[in-house]
N, C-alpha and C positions, 0 to 999 in steps of 0.2 A: 653404373649403367642404368640400373633401375631408376635411379633418381633422375638421370638425364631424360629418359623415357617419359617419366612422370611430368617433369618441368616442361618439356616439349609439348606434351598434350594439353597442359594448362594453359600455355601461351597461344595455342591454336584457336581460332574463332569458334569453330564448332566442336572443338575438343576431340577431334578424330584425325588421325595421321595413318597414311598408308605404310604397311610393314616394310615395304621397299625403301622408303625414306631412310629408315633407321638401318637397314641391311646395307645400303650403299654407303652411309657414313662409316658403319663399322668395318666394311671391307677395306676402306682407306687405313684403318687403324691395325687390324688384325688379319687381314687376308682371308685365307681359306677358312679360317675358323669362325668367321662372322655368323654364318647361318647357325652353328651350333650354339654359339654364345647367345645369339638373339633368342633363340628358342628357351633356353634356360632362363633368361632375363624375363621372357613373357610368362613362363610358367610361374616363377617366383613372384612377380608382380600381380599376376591373377590370384595366386594363393593368398597373398597378403591383402587382396581386394583393394589394390591401389588403382588398377585399371583393368578393363576387359580387352578381349580379342575376338573379333568377328570373322571366323574362317571363311565365310561366304564372300565378304568384301575385301579380306585381307587387311583389315584396319584394326589398329589399336585405339582405344577410346576410354573417356572417363564417364563413368555412369553417373547419372543425375542423383 
């Protein structure tokens, strides 16, 4: 999942993607567990410094 998030961010023109995009896709796969799983993936991705998360805009992004 972290790889999917990272690769999605790399493909985006401004390297920013709204959290809801990922949440909607995950809900199709895991239903009610999507939010918890996304939160864990965001935490691990941030810990590994692969991507960042802006709580004010609810966007995941790649730092320059």
